[in-house]
C-alpha positions as CSV (number, residue, x, y, z in Angstrom):
1,M,112.0,71.5,-57.3
2,K,113.2,70.6,-53.8
3,K,109.7,71.6,-52.4
4,I,108.1,68.9,-54.6
5,L,110.7,66.2,-54.3
6,I,110.8,65.9,-50.5
7,P,107.1,65.3,-50.1
8,L,107.1,62.8,-53.0
9,L,110.0,60.9,-51.4
10,A,108.1,60.9,-48.0
11,M,105.0,59.6,-49.7
12,G,106.9,56.9,-51.5
13,G,108.5,55.8,-48.2
14,A,105.1,55.6,-46.6
15,L,103.7,53.4,-49.4
16,V,106.7,51.1,-49.1
17,L,106.1,50.6,-45.4
18,Q,102.4,50.0,-45.7
19,P,102.6,46.3,-46.8
20,A,105.0,45.5,-44.0
21,V,102.5,46.9,-41.4
22,A,99.7,45.0,-43.0
23,Q,101.6,41.7,-43.1
24,D,102.9,42.1,-39.5
25,G,99.5,43.1,-38.2
26,E,97.7,40.2,-39.9
27,A,100.3,37.7,-38.6
28,L,100.0,39.2,-35.1
29,F,96.2,39.1,-35.3
30,K,96.4,35.4,-36.2
31,S,98.8,34.7,-33.3
32,K,96.6,36.3,-30.6
33,P,93.1,35.3,-29.5
34,C,91.6,38.3,-31.4
35,A,89.9,36.0,-33.9
36,A,87.8,34.4,-31.2
37,C,85.7,37.5,-31.1
38,H,86.5,39.4,-34.4
39,S,86.6,38.6,-38.1
40,L,87.5,40.8,-41.0
41,D,84.1,41.1,-42.6
42,A,81.4,39.9,-40.2
43,K,80.3,40.7,-36.7
44,L,81.0,37.9,-34.2
45,V,81.1,38.8,-30.5
46,G,82.8,42.0,-31.4
47,P,82.5,44.1,-34.6
48,A,84.0,43.2,-37.9
49,L,87.5,44.7,-38.2
50,K,86.6,46.5,-41.5
51,E,83.7,48.1,-39.6
52,V,86.1,49.4,-37.0
53,A,88.4,50.7,-39.7
54,A,85.4,52.5,-41.4
55,K,84.3,54.1,-38.1
56,Y,87.7,55.5,-37.3
57,A,88.8,56.3,-40.8
58,G,90.5,59.7,-41.0
59,Q,90.2,60.5,-37.3
60,D,93.2,62.0,-35.5
61,G,94.6,59.8,-32.8
62,A,92.6,56.7,-34.0
63,A,95.6,54.4,-33.9
64,D,96.4,55.4,-30.3
65,L,92.8,55.1,-29.2
66,L,92.4,51.6,-30.8
67,A,95.8,50.5,-29.4
68,G,94.5,51.5,-25.9
69,H,91.3,49.5,-26.4
70,I,93.2,46.5,-27.6
71,K,95.7,46.5,-24.7
72,N,93.4,47.7,-21.9
73,G,90.0,46.6,-23.1
74,S,86.9,48.7,-23.5
75,Q,83.2,48.7,-22.7
76,G,80.2,50.3,-24.3
77,V,81.9,51.3,-27.5
78,W,80.2,48.7,-29.8
79,G,77.4,47.5,-27.5
80,P,77.0,46.0,-24.0
81,I,79.5,43.2,-24.3
82,P,82.9,44.4,-23.0
83,M,86.2,43.8,-24.7
84,P,88.6,42.4,-22.2
85,P,92.2,43.6,-21.9
86,N,94.6,41.6,-24.1
87,A,98.1,40.3,-23.2
88,V,99.9,42.4,-25.8
89,T,102.8,44.9,-25.5
90,E,102.3,48.6,-26.4
91,E,104.1,48.0,-29.7
92,E,101.9,45.0,-30.6
93,A,98.8,46.9,-29.7
94,K,99.9,49.8,-32.0
95,T,100.8,47.4,-34.8
96,L,97.4,45.8,-34.5
97,A,95.6,49.1,-34.4
98,E,97.4,50.4,-37.5
99,W,96.7,47.2,-39.3
100,V,93.0,47.4,-38.5
101,L,92.9,51.0,-39.7
102,S,94.5,49.9,-43.0
103,L,91.7,47.5,-43.8
104,K,89.2,48.5,-46.6
């Protein structure tokens, strides 16, 4: 019984936390200049965020990789236009990355 109960409780806790990450990530996205180049559903200067989520879905380390791209910028990942570094903390970059990956 304990072997089943502990994983169920862990999953329940993860599901409870998911909306908080999504809400914080969306608010953070709106408070930063991200929307100048990205939208949820359509390519602007950069890819649609749902396209990013689909590309990295299920990949180990995806949140850390995206957080690094958000904070430090990247080039050549989605085409020739570079993504500049952003004025975000490590924690904010991680929150944004986790939010992007939660999009469907």
